[in-house]
PDB file of N, CA, C and O in Angstrom:
ATOM      1  N   MET A   1     -31.257  13.790 -15.014  1.00  0.00           N
ATOM      2  CA  MET A   1     -30.679  12.546 -14.542  1.00  0.00           C
ATOM      3  C   MET A   1     -31.692  11.893 -13.587  1.00  0.00           C
ATOM      4  O   MET A   1     -32.228  12.530 -12.681  1.00  0.00           O
ATOM      5  N   THR A   2     -31.918  10.648 -13.822  1.00  0.00           N
ATOM      6  CA  THR A   2     -32.904   9.948 -13.010  1.00  0.00           C
ATOM      7  C   THR A   2     -32.240   9.313 -11.787  1.00  0.00           C
ATOM      8  O   THR A   2     -31.018   9.219 -11.678  1.00  0.00           O
ATOM      9  N   LYS A   3     -33.095   8.892 -10.892  1.00  0.00           N
ATOM     10  CA  LYS A   3     -32.612   8.227  -9.689  1.00  0.00           C
ATOM     11  C   LYS A   3     -31.867   6.943 -10.060  1.00  0.00           C
ATOM     12  O   LYS A   3     -30.858   6.611  -9.438  1.00  0.00           O
ATOM     13  N   GLN A   4     -32.352   6.235 -11.050  1.00  0.00           N
ATOM     14  CA  GLN A   4     -31.715   4.994 -11.496  1.00  0.00           C
ATOM     15  C   GLN A   4     -30.314   5.273 -12.040  1.00  0.00           C
ATOM     16  O   GLN A   4     -29.378   4.517 -11.778  1.00  0.00           O
ATOM     17  N   ASP A   5     -30.176   6.361 -12.798  1.00  0.00           N
ATOM     18  CA  ASP A   5     -28.860   6.740 -13.318  1.00  0.00           C
ATOM     19  C   ASP A   5     -27.887   7.010 -12.177  1.00  0.00           C
ATOM     20  O   ASP A   5     -26.736   6.575 -12.217  1.00  0.00           O
ATOM     21  N   LEU A   6     -28.350   7.722 -11.175  1.00  0.00           N
ATOM     22  CA  LEU A   6     -27.504   8.024 -10.018  1.00  0.00           C
ATOM     23  C   LEU A   6     -27.102   6.756  -9.276  1.00  0.00           C
ATOM     24  O   LEU A   6     -25.946   6.604  -8.881  1.00  0.00           O
ATOM     25  N   LEU A   7     -28.046   5.855  -9.088  1.00  0.00           N
ATOM     26  CA  LEU A   7     -27.749   4.602  -8.407  1.00  0.00           C
ATOM     27  C   LEU A   7     -26.727   3.770  -9.189  1.00  0.00           C
ATOM     28  O   LEU A   7     -25.853   3.134  -8.600  1.00  0.00           O
ATOM     29  N   GLU A   8     -26.843   3.781 -10.505  1.00  0.00           N
ATOM     30  CA  GLU A   8     -25.875   3.061 -11.334  1.00  0.00           C
ATOM     31  C   GLU A   8     -24.486   3.674 -11.209  1.00  0.00           C
ATOM     32  O   GLU A   8     -23.490   2.955 -11.126  1.00  0.00           O
ATOM     33  N   LYS A   9     -24.420   5.001 -11.195  1.00  0.00           N
ATOM     34  CA  LYS A   9     -23.126   5.677 -11.036  1.00  0.00           C
ATOM     35  C   LYS A   9     -22.525   5.384  -9.666  1.00  0.00           C
ATOM     36  O   LYS A   9     -21.318   5.173  -9.544  1.00  0.00           O
ATOM     37  N   ILE A  10     -23.355   5.371  -8.655  1.00  0.00           N
ATOM     38  CA  ILE A  10     -22.884   5.072  -7.303  1.00  0.00           C
ATOM     39  C   ILE A  10     -22.334   3.655  -7.244  1.00  0.00           C
ATOM     40  O   ILE A  10     -21.268   3.426  -6.673  1.00  0.00           O
ATOM     41  N   GLU A  11     -23.038   2.724  -7.817  1.00  0.00           N
ATOM     42  CA  GLU A  11     -22.591   1.323  -7.809  1.00  0.00           C
ATOM     43  C   GLU A  11     -21.284   1.167  -8.582  1.00  0.00           C
ATOM     44  O   GLU A  11     -20.393   0.435  -8.151  1.00  0.00           O
ATOM     45  N   ALA A  12     -21.167   1.842  -9.710  1.00  0.00           N
ATOM     46  CA  ALA A  12     -19.928   1.770 -10.498  1.00  0.00           C
ATOM     47  C   ALA A  12     -18.756   2.346  -9.702  1.00  0.00           C
ATOM     48  O   ALA A  12     -17.656   1.794  -9.717  1.00  0.00           O
ATOM     49  N   ARG A  13     -18.998   3.440  -9.018  1.00  0.00           N
ATOM     50  CA  ARG A  13     -17.935   4.057  -8.217  1.00  0.00           C
ATOM     51  C   ARG A  13     -17.548   3.164  -7.041  1.00  0.00           C
ATOM     52  O   ARG A  13     -16.369   3.069  -6.702  1.00  0.00           O
ATOM     53  N   LYS A  14     -18.515   2.517  -6.423  1.00  0.00           N
ATOM     54  CA  LYS A  14     -18.219   1.576  -5.339  1.00  0.00           C
ATOM     55  C   LYS A  14     -17.317   0.459  -5.829  1.00  0.00           C
ATOM     56  O   LYS A  14     -16.386   0.058  -5.130  1.00  0.00           O
ATOM     57  N   GLN A  15     -17.585  -0.044  -7.018  1.00  0.00           N
ATOM     58  CA  GLN A  15     -16.765  -1.104  -7.585  1.00  0.00           C
ATOM     59  C   GLN A  15     -15.345  -0.608  -7.868  1.00  0.00           C
ATOM     60  O   GLN A  15     -14.376  -1.332  -7.638  1.00  0.00           O
ATOM     61  N   GLU A  16     -15.223   0.629  -8.366  1.00  0.00           N
ATOM     62  CA  GLU A  16     -13.905   1.211  -8.619  1.00  0.00           C
ATOM     63  C   GLU A  16     -13.123   1.338  -7.311  1.00  0.00           C
ATOM     64  O   GLU A  16     -11.940   1.002  -7.256  1.00  0.00           O
ATOM     65  N   ILE A  17     -13.775   1.815  -6.276  1.00  0.00           N
ATOM     66  CA  ILE A  17     -13.123   1.995  -4.979  1.00  0.00           C
ATOM     67  C   ILE A  17     -12.678   0.648  -4.412  1.00  0.00           C
ATOM     68  O   ILE A  17     -11.578   0.532  -3.872  1.00  0.00           O
ATOM     69  N   THR A  18     -13.521  -0.357  -4.533  1.00  0.00           N
ATOM     70  CA  THR A  18     -13.169  -1.691  -4.053  1.00  0.00           C
ATOM     71  C   THR A  18     -11.949  -2.223  -4.784  1.00  0.00           C
ATOM     72  O   THR A  18     -11.058  -2.806  -4.169  1.00  0.00           O
ATOM     73  N   ALA A  19     -11.907  -2.024  -6.090  1.00  0.00           N
ATOM     74  CA  ALA A  19     -10.760  -2.488  -6.884  1.00  0.00           C
ATOM     75  C   ALA A  19      -9.494  -1.742  -6.479  1.00  0.00           C
ATOM     76  O   ALA A  19      -8.430  -2.349  -6.360  1.00  0.00           O
ATOM     77  N   GLU A  20      -9.599  -0.435  -6.267  1.00  0.00           N
ATOM     78  CA  GLU A  20      -8.442   0.362  -5.853  1.00  0.00           C
ATOM     79  C   GLU A  20      -7.951  -0.057  -4.473  1.00  0.00           C
ATOM     80  O   GLU A  20      -6.745  -0.139  -4.240  1.00  0.00           O
ATOM     81  N   GLU A  21      -8.875  -0.322  -3.562  1.00  0.00           N
ATOM     82  CA  GLU A  21      -8.498  -0.762  -2.222  1.00  0.00           C
ATOM     83  C   GLU A  21      -7.780  -2.104  -2.277  1.00  0.00           C
ATOM     84  O   GLU A  21      -6.821  -2.337  -1.541  1.00  0.00           O
ATOM     85  N   SER A  22      -8.251  -2.978  -3.150  1.00  0.00           N
ATOM     86  CA  SER A  22      -7.623  -4.285  -3.309  1.00  0.00           C
ATOM     87  C   SER A  22      -6.195  -4.135  -3.821  1.00  0.00           C
ATOM     88  O   SER A  22      -5.281  -4.783  -3.310  1.00  0.00           O
ATOM     89  N   LYS A  23      -5.999  -3.292  -4.819  1.00  0.00           N
ATOM     90  CA  LYS A  23      -4.658  -3.046  -5.362  1.00  0.00           C
ATOM     91  C   LYS A  23      -3.747  -2.437  -4.297  1.00  0.00           C
ATOM     92  O   LYS A  23      -2.579  -2.808  -4.188  1.00  0.00           O
ATOM     93  N   LEU A  24      -4.280  -1.512  -3.521  1.00  0.00           N
ATOM     94  CA  LEU A  24      -3.498  -0.873  -2.473  1.00  0.00           C
ATOM     95  C   LEU A  24      -3.092  -1.876  -1.401  1.00  0.00           C
ATOM     96  O   LEU A  24      -1.958  -1.842  -0.924  1.00  0.00           O
ATOM     97  N   ALA A  25      -3.989  -2.756  -1.022  1.00  0.00           N
ATOM     98  CA  ALA A  25      -3.685  -3.772  -0.019  1.00  0.00           C
ATOM     99  C   ALA A  25      -2.598  -4.715  -0.530  1.00  0.00           C
ATOM    100  O   ALA A  25      -1.693  -5.090   0.216  1.00  0.00           O
ATOM    101  N   GLU A  26      -2.689  -5.090  -1.787  1.00  0.00           N
ATOM    102  CA  GLU A  26      -1.674  -5.963  -2.383  1.00  0.00           C
ATOM    103  C   GLU A  26      -0.313  -5.271  -2.416  1.00  0.00           C
ATOM    104  O   GLU A  26       0.708  -5.885  -2.109  1.00  0.00           O
ATOM    105  N   PHE A  27      -0.303  -3.996  -2.788  1.00  0.00           N
ATOM    106  CA  PHE A  27       0.936  -3.230  -2.816  1.00  0.00           C
ATOM    107  C   PHE A  27       1.542  -3.117  -1.420  1.00  0.00           C
ATOM    108  O   PHE A  27       2.749  -3.276  -1.236  1.00  0.00           O
ATOM    109  N   ARG A  28       0.689  -2.841  -0.448  1.00  0.00           N
ATOM    110  CA  ARG A  28       1.153  -2.722   0.935  1.00  0.00           C
ATOM    111  C   ARG A  28       1.793  -4.028   1.418  1.00  0.00           C
ATOM    112  O   ARG A  28       2.835  -4.009   2.074  1.00  0.00           O
ATOM    113  N   GLU A  29       1.167  -5.149   1.092  1.00  0.00           N
ATOM    114  CA  GLU A  29       1.715  -6.458   1.477  1.00  0.00           C
ATOM    115  C   GLU A  29       3.086  -6.682   0.844  1.00  0.00           C
ATOM    116  O   GLU A  29       4.003  -7.183   1.494  1.00  0.00           O
ATOM    117  N   LYS A  30       3.217  -6.309  -0.417  1.00  0.00           N
ATOM    118  CA  LYS A  30       4.499  -6.482  -1.108  1.00  0.00           C
ATOM    119  C   LYS A  30       5.581  -5.597  -0.511  1.00  0.00           C
ATOM    120  O   LYS A  30       6.720  -6.037  -0.354  1.00  0.00           O
ATOM    121  N   VAL A  31       5.243  -4.361  -0.176  1.00  0.00           N
ATOM    122  CA  VAL A  31       6.220  -3.464   0.437  1.00  0.00           C
ATOM    123  C   VAL A  31       6.614  -3.976   1.818  1.00  0.00           C
ATOM    124  O   VAL A  31       7.789  -3.934   2.182  1.00  0.00           O
ATOM    125  N   ALA A  32       5.652  -4.452   2.580  1.00  0.00           N
ATOM    126  CA  ALA A  32       5.948  -5.005   3.903  1.00  0.00           C
ATOM    127  C   ALA A  32       6.865  -6.218   3.791  1.00  0.00           C
ATOM    128  O   ALA A  32       7.799  -6.364   4.580  1.00  0.00           O
ATOM    129  N   ALA A  33       6.607  -7.084   2.819  1.00  0.00           N
ATOM    130  CA  ALA A  33       7.459  -8.253   2.606  1.00  0.00           C
ATOM    131  C   ALA A  33       8.865  -7.820   2.192  1.00  0.00           C
ATOM    132  O   ALA A  33       9.856  -8.408   2.626  1.00  0.00           O
ATOM    133  N   PHE A  34       8.944  -6.797   1.355  1.00  0.00           N
ATOM    134  CA  PHE A  34      10.240  -6.274   0.926  1.00  0.00           C
ATOM    135  C   PHE A  34      11.027  -5.740   2.129  1.00  0.00           C
ATOM    136  O   PHE A  34      12.218  -6.019   2.266  1.00  0.00           O
ATOM    137  N   ILE A  35      10.369  -4.985   2.983  1.00  0.00           N
ATOM    138  CA  ILE A  35      11.024  -4.427   4.172  1.00  0.00           C
ATOM    139  C   ILE A  35      11.538  -5.548   5.062  1.00  0.00           C
ATOM    140  O   ILE A  35      12.677  -5.502   5.528  1.00  0.00           O
ATOM    141  N   GLU A  36      10.716  -6.541   5.297  1.00  0.00           N
ATOM    142  CA  GLU A  36      11.142  -7.664   6.140  1.00  0.00           C
ATOM    143  C   GLU A  36      12.295  -8.434   5.513  1.00  0.00           C
ATOM    144  O   GLU A  36      13.186  -8.901   6.223  1.00  0.00           O
ATOM    145  N   ASP A  37      12.287  -8.570   4.205  1.00  0.00           N
ATOM    146  CA  ASP A  37      13.377  -9.258   3.514  1.00  0.00           C
ATOM    147  C   ASP A  37      14.683  -8.487   3.674  1.00  0.00           C
ATOM    148  O   ASP A  37      15.728  -9.078   3.947  1.00  0.00           O
ATOM    149  N   ILE A  38      14.623  -7.181   3.505  1.00  0.00           N
ATOM    150  CA  ILE A  38      15.831  -6.355   3.658  1.00  0.00           C
ATOM    151  C   ILE A  38      16.329  -6.420   5.097  1.00  0.00           C
ATOM    152  O   ILE A  38      17.533  -6.505   5.337  1.00  0.00           O
ATOM    153  N   LYS A  39      15.414  -6.381   6.047  1.00  0.00           N
ATOM    154  CA  LYS A  39      15.825  -6.453   7.459  1.00  0.00           C
ATOM    155  C   LYS A  39      16.522  -7.774   7.767  1.00  0.00           C
ATOM    156  O   LYS A  39      17.387  -7.829   8.641  1.00  0.00           O
ATOM    157  N   SER A  40      16.156  -8.826   7.065  1.00  0.00           N
ATOM    158  CA  SER A  40      16.773 -10.125   7.318  1.00  0.00           C
ATOM    159  C   SER A  40      18.177 -10.223   6.712  1.00  0.00           C
ATOM    160  O   SER A  40      18.925 -11.151   7.019  1.00  0.00           O
ATOM    161  N   ARG A  41      18.520  -9.295   5.879  1.00  0.00           N
ATOM    162  CA  ARG A  41      19.853  -9.259   5.257  1.00  0.00           C
ATOM    163  C   ARG A  41      20.661  -8.173   5.961  1.00  0.00           C
ATOM    164  O   ARG A  41      20.627  -7.007   5.569  1.00  0.00           O
ATOM    165  N   SER A  42      21.377  -8.565   6.988  1.00  0.00           N
ATOM    166  CA  SER A  42      22.009  -7.597   7.885  1.00  0.00           C
ATOM    167  C   SER A  42      22.943  -6.622   7.185  1.00  0.00           C
ATOM    168  O   SER A  42      22.964  -5.442   7.536  1.00  0.00           O
ATOM    169  N   ALA A  43      23.714  -7.078   6.205  1.00  0.00           N
ATOM    170  CA  ALA A  43      24.644  -6.176   5.523  1.00  0.00           C
ATOM    171  C   ALA A  43      23.891  -5.109   4.731  1.00  0.00           C
ATOM    172  O   ALA A  43      24.263  -3.936   4.755  1.00  0.00           O
ATOM    173  N   VAL A  44      22.849  -5.513   4.039  1.00  0.00           N
ATOM    174  CA  VAL A  44      22.055  -4.569   3.252  1.00  0.00           C
ATOM    175  C   VAL A  44      21.292  -3.630   4.185  1.00  0.00           C
ATOM    176  O   VAL A  44      21.246  -2.420   3.960  1.00  0.00           O
ATOM    177  N   TYR A  45      20.700  -4.191   5.221  1.00  0.00           N
ATOM    178  CA  TYR A  45      19.924  -3.379   6.160  1.00  0.00           C
ATOM    179  C   TYR A  45      20.799  -2.322   6.824  1.00  0.00           C
ATOM    180  O   TYR A  45      20.359  -1.192   7.040  1.00  0.00           O
ATOM    181  N   ALA A  46      22.021  -2.685   7.143  1.00  0.00           N
ATOM    182  CA  ALA A  46      22.937  -1.719   7.765  1.00  0.00           C
ATOM    183  C   ALA A  46      23.190  -0.532   6.837  1.00  0.00           C
ATOM    184  O   ALA A  46      23.414   0.585   7.303  1.00  0.00           O
ATOM    185  N   LEU A  47      23.154  -0.770   5.544  1.00  0.00           N
ATOM    186  CA  LEU A  47      23.387   0.311   4.579  1.00  0.00           C
ATOM    187  C   LEU A  47      22.164   1.207   4.382  1.00  0.00           C
ATOM    188  O   LEU A  47      22.311   2.409   4.164  1.00  0.00           O
ATOM    189  N   VAL A  48      20.982   0.647   4.455  1.00  0.00           N
ATOM    190  CA  VAL A  48      19.785   1.422   4.108  1.00  0.00           C
ATOM    191  C   VAL A  48      18.984   1.931   5.307  1.00  0.00           C
ATOM    192  O   VAL A  48      18.140   2.813   5.144  1.00  0.00           O
ATOM    193  N   LYS A  49      19.225   1.406   6.491  1.00  0.00           N
ATOM    194  CA  LYS A  49      18.338   1.723   7.621  1.00  0.00           C
ATOM    195  C   LYS A  49      18.330   3.199   8.009  1.00  0.00           C
ATOM    196  O   LYS A  49      17.366   3.656   8.624  1.00  0.00           O
ATOM    197  N   ASN A  50      19.354   3.945   7.678  1.00  0.00           N
ATOM    198  CA  ASN A  50      19.395   5.360   8.042  1.00  0.00           C
ATOM    199  C   ASN A  50      18.977   6.297   6.909  1.00  0.00           C
ATOM    200  O   ASN A  50      18.972   7.516   7.079  1.00  0.00           O
ATOM    201  N   LEU A  51      18.632   5.737   5.771  1.00  0.00           N
ATOM    202  CA  LEU A  51      18.156   6.568   4.666  1.00  0.00           C
ATOM    203  C   LEU A  51      16.761   7.097   4.983  1.00  0.00           C
ATOM    204  O   LEU A  51      15.929   6.382   5.541  1.00  0.00           O
ATOM    205  N   SER A  52      16.515   8.340   4.629  1.00  0.00           N
ATOM    206  CA  SER A  52      15.206   8.926   4.935  1.00  0.00           C
ATOM    207  C   SER A  52      14.080   8.190   4.200  1.00  0.00           C
ATOM    208  O   SER A  52      12.988   8.028   4.746  1.00  0.00           O
ATOM    209  N   ILE A  53      14.335   7.751   2.986  1.00  0.00           N
ATOM    210  CA  ILE A  53      13.296   7.026   2.244  1.00  0.00           C
ATOM    211  C   ILE A  53      12.966   5.701   2.925  1.00  0.00           C
ATOM    212  O   ILE A  53      11.813   5.271   2.919  1.00  0.00           O
ATOM    213  N   TRP A  54      13.965   5.058   3.509  1.00  0.00           N
ATOM    214  CA  TRP A  54      13.731   3.797   4.219  1.00  0.00           C
ATOM    215  C   TRP A  54      12.853   4.057   5.436  1.00  0.00           C
ATOM    216  O   TRP A  54      11.911   3.310   5.702  1.00  0.00           O
ATOM    217  N   LYS A  55      13.162   5.106   6.162  1.00  0.00           N
ATOM    218  CA  LYS A  55      12.367   5.439   7.351  1.00  0.00           C
ATOM    219  C   LYS A  55      10.934   5.760   6.959  1.00  0.00           C
ATOM    220  O   LYS A  55      10.000   5.402   7.677  1.00  0.00           O
ATOM    221  N   GLN A  56      10.749   6.436   5.822  1.00  0.00           N
ATOM    222  CA  GLN A  56       9.401   6.759   5.364  1.00  0.00           C
ATOM    223  C   GLN A  56       8.644   5.490   4.989  1.00  0.00           C
ATOM    224  O   GLN A  56       7.460   5.353   5.296  1.00  0.00           O
ATOM    225  N   LEU A  57       9.330   4.567   4.326  1.00  0.00           N
ATOM    226  CA  LEU A  57       8.680   3.300   3.975  1.00  0.00           C
ATOM    227  C   LEU A  57       8.241   2.549   5.221  1.00  0.00           C
ATOM    228  O   LEU A  57       7.119   2.047   5.283  1.00  0.00           O
ATOM    229  N   GLU A  58       9.115   2.472   6.207  1.00  0.00           N
ATOM    230  CA  GLU A  58       8.760   1.779   7.443  1.00  0.00           C
ATOM    231  C   GLU A  58       7.573   2.452   8.131  1.00  0.00           C
ATOM    232  O   GLU A  58       6.687   1.775   8.652  1.00  0.00           O
ATOM    233  N   ASN A  59       7.559   3.777   8.130  1.00  0.00           N
ATOM    234  CA  ASN A  59       6.440   4.496   8.750  1.00  0.00           C
ATOM    235  C   ASN A  59       5.137   4.256   8.011  1.00  0.00           C
ATOM    236  O   ASN A  59       4.086   4.109   8.635  1.00  0.00           O
ATOM    237  N   LEU A  60       5.195   4.214   6.689  1.00  0.00           N
ATOM    238  CA  LEU A  60       3.980   3.982   5.901  1.00  0.00           C
ATOM    239  C   LEU A  60       3.394   2.597   6.170  1.00  0.00           C
ATOM    240  O   LEU A  60       2.176   2.420   6.201  1.00  0.00           O
ATOM    241  N   ILE A  61       4.270   1.631   6.361  1.00  0.00           N
ATOM    242  CA  ILE A  61       3.818   0.260   6.586  1.00  0.00           C
ATOM    243  C   ILE A  61       3.485   0.019   8.052  1.00  0.00           C
ATOM    244  O   ILE A  61       2.799  -0.943   8.396  1.00  0.00           O
ATOM    245  N   GLY A  62       3.975   0.899   8.902  1.00  0.00           N
ATOM    246  CA  GLY A  62       3.698   0.730  10.324  1.00  0.00           C
ATOM    247  C   GLY A  62       4.799   0.021  11.053  1.00  0.00           C
ATOM    248  O   GLY A  62       4.581  -0.518  12.138  1.00  0.00           O
ATOM    249  N   GLY A  63       5.985   0.009  10.475  1.00  0.00           N
ATOM    250  CA  GLY A  63       7.116  -0.626  11.126  1.00  0.00           C
ATOM    251  C   GLY A  63       7.677   0.229  12.235  1.00  0.00           C
ATOM    252  O   GLY A  63       7.231   1.353  12.466  1.00  0.00           O
ATOM    253  N   ASP A  64       8.682  -0.334  12.933  1.00  0.00           N
ATOM    254  CA  ASP A  64       9.262   0.419  14.061  1.00  0.00           C
ATOM    255  C   ASP A  64      10.403   1.280  13.651  1.00  0.00           C
ATOM    256  O   ASP A  64      10.988   1.968  14.488  1.00  0.00           O
TER     257      ASP A  64
END
């Protein structure tokens, strides 16, 4: 394997990582928007706020 081959593989992997980071950021934004939307609906929020999965979602997004 030549140095050029390695550099090409490194560049391809960098592009893959950038694409994955972009998808993750978009997903995070959507989850954060979803959490805020649910919080604005008091009846729904009262039902879900004590669920362990809800608490995990808030922790992942950095909510309180």
